[in-house]
DOTORVEX-977188 format. One record per residue (C-alpha): residue in one letter; z, y, x. Coordinates in steps of 0.5 Angstrom, whole numbers, padded with zeros to 4 digits, always signed. Each point is the difference from the previous one (the first is absolute). Example, Ala and Ser with C-alpha at 12.3 -4.5 7.8 and 13.67 -1.06 7.14 Angstrom:
2
A+0016-0009+0025 S-0002+0007+0002 
//
This chain:
368
M+0000+0000+0000 Q-0002+0007+0003 D+0005+0005+0001 A-0002+0006-0004 S+0005+0005+0004 R-0003-0002+0007 P-0006+0005+0002 I-0007-0004-0001 L-0003+0004+0005 K+0004+0003+0006 L-0003+0005+0006 S+0004+0002+0006 G-0001+0005+0005 V-0008+0000-0002 T-0004+0004+0005 K-0008+0001+0000 K-0003+0005+0005 F-0007+0002+0001 N-0001+0002+0007 A+0006+0005+0001 F+0001+0002-0008 R+0005-0004-0003 A-0003-0001-0007 V+0007-0004-0002 D+0006+0001+0004 D+0006-0005-0001 I+0000-0001-0007 S+0005-0005-0003 L-0001-0002-0008 D+0003-0006-0004 I-0005-0001-0006 R+0004-0003-0006 R-0003-0006-0004 G-0003+0002-0006 E+0000+0008+0001 I-0006+0005+0000 F+0002+0003+0007 S-0004+0007+0002 L-0002+0003+0006 L-0001+0007-0001 G-0002+0006+0004 P-0006+0004+0002 S-0006-0002+0004 G+0001-0002+0007 C+0007-0002-0001 G-0001-0007+0001 K+0001-0003-0006 S-0007-0004-0001 T+0001-0002+0008 T+0007-0003-0002 L-0004-0004-0006 R-0005-0002+0004 I+0005-0003+0005 I+0003-0003-0005 A-0006-0003-0003 G-0002-0003+0007 L-0006+0005+0001 E+0004+0004+0006 Q+0004-0003+0005 P+0006+0004+0002 E+0003+0001+0007 G+0007+0000-0002 G+0004-0003-0005 Q+0001-0006-0004 I-0003-0002-0007 S+0003-0006-0004 L-0002-0003-0007 D+0005-0004-0004 G+0003-0002+0006 T-0006-0001+0004 V-0002+0004+0006 L-0007+0003-0001 V+0000+0005+0006 S+0005+0000+0006 A-0003+0005+0006 E+0006-0003+0004 S-0002-0007-0001 G-0007+0000+0000 V-0001-0002-0008 F-0005+0002-0004 V-0002-0003-0006 P-0007+0002-0002 S-0001+0003-0007 Q-0004-0006-0004 K+0007-0004+0002 R+0005+0005-0003 N-0001-0001-0007 M-0001+0007-0002 G-0005+0003-0005 M-0003+0007+0001 V-0003+0005-0004 F-0004+0005+0004 Q-0002+0007-0002 S-0007-0002-0001 Y+0002-0006-0004 A-0006-0004+0005 I-0003-0003-0006 W-0006-0004+0001 P-0006+0002-0004 H-0004-0007+0000 L+0006-0004-0003 S+0003+0000-0007 V+0007+0002-0002 Y+0001-0008+0000 D-0003-0001+0007 T+0004+0006+0003 V+0007-0002-0002 A-0002-0008+0001 Y-0002+0002+0007 P+0007+0000+0004 L+0001-0007-0004 A-0006-0003+0002 I+0001+0001+0007 R+0006-0003+0000 K-0003-0006-0003 I+0003+0000-0006 P-0003-0005-0005 K-0004+0003-0005 G+0004-0002-0006 E+0006+0004+0003 I-0004+0006+0002 A-0003+0000-0008 A+0007+0000-0002 K+0003+0005+0005 V-0006+0005-0001 G+0001+0000-0008 K+0007+0001+0001 I+0000+0006+0004 L-0006+0003-0003 H+0004+0000-0007 Q+0006+0003+0004 V-0004+0006+0002 G-0004+0001-0006 L-0007-0003+0002 E-0001-0006-0005 G-0007+0000-0002 Y-0003+0003+0006 E+0000-0006+0004 S-0008+0001+0001 R+0000+0007+0001 M-0003+0003+0007 A+0004+0005+0004 P-0006+0006-0002 M+0002-0001-0007 L+0007+0001+0000 S+0004+0007+0000 G+0004+0002+0005 G+0006-0002-0003 Q-0003-0007-0002 Q-0002-0001+0008 Q+0007+0002+0002 R+0003-0006-0005 V-0005-0004+0003 A+0003+0001+0007 L+0007-0001-0003 A-0002-0006-0003 R-0003-0003+0007 A+0006+0002+0004 L+0005-0003-0005 V-0004-0006-0002 Y+0003-0005+0006 E+0007+0003-0002 P+0002+0004+0007 H+0007+0001+0002 V-0002+0007+0001 L-0005+0005-0003 L-0003+0006+0004 L-0003+0006-0003 D-0003+0005+0004 E-0001+0007-0004 P-0003-0005-0006 F-0001+0006-0005 S-0003+0005+0004 N-0007-0001-0002 L+0002+0000-0008 D+0000+0006-0004 V+0006+0003-0002 K+0001-0003-0007 L-0002-0007+0003 R+0005+0001+0005 E+0006+0001-0005 Q-0002-0006-0004 M-0001-0004+0006 R+0007+0002+0003 V+0003-0003-0006 D-0004-0006-0001 L+0001-0002+0007 K+0007+0001+0000 L+0000-0005-0007 L-0004-0005+0004 Q+0005+0000+0006 R+0006-0001-0005 R-0004-0006-0003 V-0002-0003+0006 G+0006+0001+0004 V-0004+0002+0007 T+0003+0004+0005 V-0004+0006+0001 I-0001+0005+0006 L-0003+0006-0002 V-0003+0006+0005 T-0002+0006-0004 H+0000+0008+0002 D+0001+0001-0007 Q+0008+0002-0002 L-0001-0001-0007 E-0003-0007+0001 A+0006-0002+0004 L+0005+0003-0004 S-0002-0003-0007 M-0002-0007+0003 S+0005-0002+0005 D+0007-0003+0001 R+0001+0003+0006 I-0004+0005+0005 A+0000+0001+0007 V-0003+0007+0002 M-0003+0000+0006 N-0002+0006+0005 A-0003+0000+0007 G+0001-0008+0001 R+0007+0000-0002 I+0004-0001-0007 E+0003+0006-0002 Q+0004-0002-0006 M+0000-0007-0004 G+0003-0001-0007 T-0001+0000-0007 P-0005+0005-0003 F+0006+0004-0004 E+0004+0000+0007 L-0006+0003+0004 Y-0001+0005-0005 E+0007+0002-0002 N+0003-0001+0007 P-0005+0001+0006 R+0003+0000+0006 T-0005+0004+0004 A-0005+0006-0001 F-0006-0004+0001 V+0002-0005-0006 R+0003+0006-0004 D-0007+0003+0000 F-0004-0006+0000 I+0003-0003-0006 G-0001+0004-0006 A+0000+0008-0001 S+0005+0005+0002 L+0001+0007-0001 Q+0003+0003+0007 L+0003+0006+0001 Q+0002+0003+0007 G+0006+0004+0002 R+0006+0000+0004 F+0007-0004-0001 V+0006+0004-0002 D+0006-0005-0001 A+0002-0006-0003 R+0006-0001-0005 D+0002-0007-0003 E-0007-0003+0002 T-0004+0006-0003 A-0004+0004+0004 T-0002+0007-0001 I-0006+0003+0004 E-0004+0007+0000 L-0007-0001-0002 D-0005+0004+0005 G-0002+0006-0004 G+0006+0000-0004 G+0005-0003-0005 R+0005-0006+0001 L+0000-0007-0002 Q+0005-0006+0000 G-0002-0007+0001 R+0003-0007+0004 L-0001-0001+0007 H-0005-0006+0002 N+0004-0005+0003 G+0006+0004+0000 T-0002+0003+0006 V+0003+0008+0000 P-0004+0005+0004 K+0003+0006+0004 A+0000+0006-0004 G-0007+0004+0001 D-0004-0007+0002 E-0007+0000-0003 I+0000-0005-0006 V-0005-0003-0006 A+0003+0000-0007 S-0004-0006-0003 V+0000-0002-0008 R-0005-0004-0004 P-0004+0004-0005 E+0002-0005-0006 K+0007+0002+0002 L-0001+0008-0001 V+0001+0004-0007 A-0006+0005-0001 D+0001+0006-0004 A+0007+0000+0000 Q+0002+0006-0004 A+0006+0002+0004 E+0001+0001+0007 S+0005-0005+0003 A+0003-0001+0007 N-0006-0005+0001 S-0006+0003-0002 V-0006+0004+0003 E-0005+0004-0002 A-0007-0002+0001 V-0007+0003-0001 I-0006-0005-0002 K-0005+0002+0005 A-0005-0006-0002 L+0000-0005-0005 L-0003-0007-0002 F+0001-0004-0006 V+0000-0007+0001 G+0003-0003-0007 D+0007-0001+0000 K+0002+0005+0005 Y-0003+0006+0004 E-0002+0000+0008 C+0001+0007+0002 V+0002+0005+0006 L+0006+0004-0001 Q+0002+0006+0004 V+0008+0000+0000 G+0002+0006+0004 S-0004+0000+0007 Q-0002-0007-0001 E-0006-0003-0003 I+0001-0007-0002 R-0004-0006-0003 S+0004-0004-0006 F-0001-0002-0007 L+0003+0003-0006 P+0001-0004-0006 R-0003+0001-0007 P+0004+0006-0004 R+0003-0002-0006 G-0002+0004-0007 R-0006+0004+0003 A-0007-0001+0003 G+0002+0000+0007 Y+0000+0005+0007 E-0005+0005+0002 E-0002+0002+0007 G+0004+0007+0002 T+0006-0001-0004 H+0007-0001+0002 V+0004-0006-0001 R+0007-0001+0001 L+0002-0007+0003 M+0007-0003-0001 L+0001-0005+0006 P+0006-0005-0002 A+0005+0000+0006 S+0001-0007+0000 E-0008-0001+0001 V-0001+0005+0005 V+0001-0003+0007 I+0001+0004+0006 W-0004-0003+0007 P+0000+0003+0007 R-0007+0004+0001 
//
């Protein structure tokens, strides 16, 4: 009987260099059985290289990787199990669907090369096509399929031989916005039905937040922070994570003092705000700081001034449905943020003044 508490995939001190450049720099990860784990970060951060190392498409210079207790890679011992022997499924960004094969033959291919009996192949292909919603498409050729259907074929091909781990490299990047939203939900439901462990590489924070059980945020080949989507959004440990996960309204100023875990700051251009100190670190009086608050936490159009409010001028405004993207002038500072749609009236206008109330418990004071 398998121990669900034991990591199915373990990376320890994995390092990959391209000449002098460290694409992956001493990464250690424990991937839990049955979870969706995302590697999230900007282009060039090392997330895809990490996935390729896990898949066996790149060989690291340092570290060890084990799958379900079996060592796949050990730089110290010279162990390197080739990709075709790792029992991992992979869906590439391009899907890599062959135009000359039918849906059935494409999905059956991994089983055929493993010399599985034809009757068993038919049963397995039928089952997985049902699970991905492609029953009745067995005879269709790739050029006759939509982008979403091609992705489902790629998923079926990767899952048909029941891999230990499913690796997804930017799987939604070729889909339009509406289809991406649909496929995020469909993939998560499919993963729950099949029970496979998924490692997802993405630069899209919305994909990672909405789909993942846990996320590792990567930057410059290293892991900045790892945790649940809620933990990363509500309690970022570094400024990089704060700025990469979600949006935040940020005001610059100088530290005044702190009492009972509540800090007071003087904003550049005038005005004062109160907030809580990041990680409890108390700056010195006069130190430069940044006051950060998530846009959904602020209250716009507050009728009366409060101890924690600022007046802003709307310099630019974009209506995006459930909110406004905007550029605000707060004192001498120009900031980009979101404004929630106001209740009881049509909306905002460029050039008008709006008062923003920032709850002190939601304002986080960071060193600058």
